[in-house]
C-alpha positions as CSV (number, residue, x, y, z in Angstrom):
1,M,2.4,7.6,4.9
2,V,-0.3,9.9,3.4
3,S,-3.9,9.1,4.7
4,S,-6.3,7.9,2.1
5,K,-8.5,10.9,3.1
6,I,-5.8,13.4,2.4
7,L,-4.7,11.9,-1.0
8,P,-7.9,13.1,-2.8
9,L,-7.1,16.6,-1.6
10,V,-3.6,16.3,-3.0
11,F,-5.2,15.3,-6.4
12,V,-7.6,18.3,-6.3
13,G,-4.5,20.4,-5.6
14,L,-2.8,19.0,-8.7
15,L,-5.9,19.7,-10.8
16,A,-6.0,23.3,-9.4
17,M,-2.5,23.9,-10.6
18,Q,-3.5,23.1,-14.2
19,P,-4.0,26.2,-16.4
20,V,-7.7,27.0,-17.0
21,S,-8.5,27.8,-20.6
22,A,-10.7,30.9,-21.3
23,Q,-13.4,28.7,-22.9
24,L,-13.9,25.0,-21.9
25,R,-14.3,22.7,-24.9
26,D,-17.0,20.1,-25.3
27,G,-15.1,16.8,-25.2
28,S,-18.2,14.7,-25.2
29,H,-17.2,13.0,-28.5
30,D,-13.5,12.5,-27.8
31,F,-13.8,8.7,-28.0
32,D,-16.1,8.4,-31.0
33,S,-13.2,7.3,-33.2
34,E,-12.7,4.3,-31.0
35,F,-16.2,2.8,-31.4
36,G,-16.0,-0.7,-33.0
37,N,-13.8,-3.8,-33.0
38,W,-10.0,-3.7,-32.5
39,T,-7.1,-6.1,-32.2
40,I,-4.9,-5.3,-29.2
41,H,-1.3,-5.9,-28.3
42,I,-0.5,-5.3,-24.6
43,K,2.9,-5.0,-22.9
44,R,2.4,-5.2,-19.1
45,L,5.1,-4.7,-16.4
46,M,4.5,-7.6,-14.0
47,H,5.9,-5.9,-10.9
48,P,5.3,-2.1,-11.0
49,L,7.3,0.2,-8.7
50,A,9.8,-2.7,-8.0
51,H,12.4,-1.7,-10.7
52,A,12.0,-5.3,-11.9
53,G,11.8,-4.8,-15.7
54,D,9.8,-8.0,-16.1
55,W,7.4,-7.3,-19.0
56,A,4.7,-9.8,-20.3
57,T,2.9,-9.5,-23.6
58,Y,-0.7,-10.3,-24.6
59,D,-2.7,-10.3,-27.8
60,G,-6.5,-10.1,-28.1
61,T,-9.5,-8.0,-28.9
62,K,-11.0,-4.7,-27.7
63,V,-14.7,-3.9,-28.4
64,V,-15.8,-0.3,-27.8
65,T,-19.6,0.2,-27.5
66,P,-21.1,3.7,-27.3
67,I,-23.7,4.6,-24.7
68,W,-25.8,7.8,-24.3
69,G,-25.0,8.9,-27.9
70,G,-21.3,8.7,-27.3
71,K,-21.2,10.6,-24.0
72,A,-20.2,7.3,-22.4
73,D,-18.8,4.0,-23.7
74,V,-17.7,0.6,-22.6
75,A,-14.5,-1.0,-23.8
76,E,-14.2,-4.7,-23.3
77,V,-10.8,-6.3,-23.5
78,E,-10.0,-10.0,-23.7
79,A,-6.3,-11.1,-24.3
80,N,-4.1,-14.1,-23.7
81,G,-0.4,-13.9,-23.2
82,S,2.8,-15.0,-21.6
83,A,1.4,-14.4,-18.1
84,G,-2.1,-15.8,-18.6
85,R,-5.4,-14.2,-19.5
86,L,-6.7,-10.7,-19.2
87,H,-10.5,-9.9,-19.2
88,F,-11.6,-6.4,-18.2
89,I,-13.8,-3.5,-19.1
90,A,-13.2,0.2,-19.1
91,L,-16.3,2.4,-18.6
92,R,-15.7,6.0,-19.7
93,L,-18.3,8.7,-18.7
94,Y,-18.4,12.3,-19.8
95,D,-19.4,15.0,-17.3
96,P,-20.7,17.9,-19.3
97,A,-20.6,20.3,-16.4
98,A,-16.9,19.6,-15.6
99,H,-16.0,19.0,-19.3
100,Q,-14.1,15.9,-18.2
101,W,-14.2,12.2,-18.5
102,S,-14.0,9.6,-15.8
103,L,-12.2,6.3,-16.5
104,N,-13.3,3.3,-14.5
105,F,-11.7,-0.2,-14.8
106,A,-13.1,-3.5,-13.6
107,S,-11.5,-6.9,-14.0
108,A,-13.5,-10.1,-14.4
109,N,-11.3,-11.6,-11.7
110,V,-12.3,-9.0,-9.1
111,G,-15.8,-8.0,-10.3
112,T,-15.8,-4.4,-8.9
113,F,-14.7,-1.0,-10.2
114,G,-11.4,0.4,-9.0
115,T,-10.9,4.1,-8.2
116,P,-11.9,6.3,-11.2
117,L,-9.4,8.5,-13.0
118,Y,-10.4,11.9,-14.4
119,G,-9.2,13.6,-17.5
120,E,-9.6,15.6,-20.7
121,T,-7.8,16.3,-23.9
122,R,-4.4,17.8,-23.5
123,N,-1.6,18.2,-26.0
124,G,-3.4,16.0,-28.6
125,A,-4.0,13.1,-26.2
126,I,-6.6,12.3,-23.6
127,E,-4.9,12.2,-20.2
128,F,-6.4,10.8,-17.0
129,I,-5.0,11.1,-13.5
130,G,-6.0,10.1,-10.0
131,P,-5.1,8.7,-6.7
132,D,-5.2,4.9,-6.0
133,T,-3.5,2.3,-3.9
134,F,-1.0,-0.4,-5.1
135,N,0.4,-3.0,-2.7
136,N,-1.1,-1.1,0.2
137,R,0.7,2.1,-0.9
138,N,-0.9,5.4,-1.9
139,I,0.1,6.2,-5.5
140,L,-1.0,8.4,-8.4
141,V,-2.1,6.8,-11.7
142,R,-1.8,8.4,-15.1
143,F,-3.4,6.9,-18.2
144,V,-2.8,8.5,-21.6
145,S,-4.8,7.7,-24.8
146,H,-3.6,8.6,-28.3
147,E,-5.3,8.4,-31.7
148,D,-2.6,7.4,-34.1
149,G,-4.7,7.6,-37.3
150,K,-8.1,6.3,-38.5
151,D,-7.2,2.6,-37.8
152,H,-4.6,2.8,-35.1
153,A,-4.5,4.0,-31.5
154,S,-2.4,3.5,-28.4
155,S,-2.5,4.1,-24.7
156,E,-0.1,3.9,-21.7
157,Q,-0.5,3.7,-18.0
158,Y,2.0,5.1,-15.5
159,F,2.4,4.9,-11.7
160,S,4.0,7.4,-9.3
161,D,4.7,6.8,-5.7
162,D,6.3,10.2,-5.1
163,G,3.3,12.5,-5.6
164,G,3.8,12.8,-9.4
165,H,7.5,13.9,-9.4
166,T,8.4,10.8,-11.4
167,W,6.3,8.3,-13.3
168,E,7.0,4.7,-14.2
169,L,5.5,3.3,-17.4
170,N,3.8,-0.1,-16.6
171,W,1.3,-0.8,-19.3
172,I,1.3,-0.2,-23.1
173,N,-1.6,-0.9,-25.4
174,E,-1.5,-0.8,-29.2
175,Y,-4.8,-1.0,-31.1
176,T,-5.5,-1.8,-34.8
177,R,-9.0,-1.6,-36.1
178,A,-10.3,-5.1,-37.0
179,K,-11.3,-5.7,-40.6
180,V,-14.9,-6.8,-40.5
């Protein structure tokens, strides 16, 4: 088993392997199009990394509020579904020196932030990656956010328990801008 002190070094190594562009882009407004009220449809794998295939669905709302002129935002999600109720927030913060975002989740059931993911725009999507633990196992988490037009967006979350060689999709979000 990989020590939790070594896993962040593995993550830094994964980042170091990424190609560095000649000029870093200012991504501080990458999420501006998400500000406002949305309806959300969620598909969630109930037992990730267990090859169970047991998906639950939820429907609810997502409200994205900008902070610091858009260089940070809070997305609050409330949804009900076949496996109960979800209520969580995602806090996204832009680091202008690194030209990267951090993504921080907290559930109302737990009341603390988990391990942040870090990312930036790649191939037309905003991709986050980072180390975490799941069921006492060290894993990597990847979260990818897509803008699918003015009034539609989507995102997916993946887990890897083999250092990023393979990824299992375990969460799908589909967003539609709410008509106000």
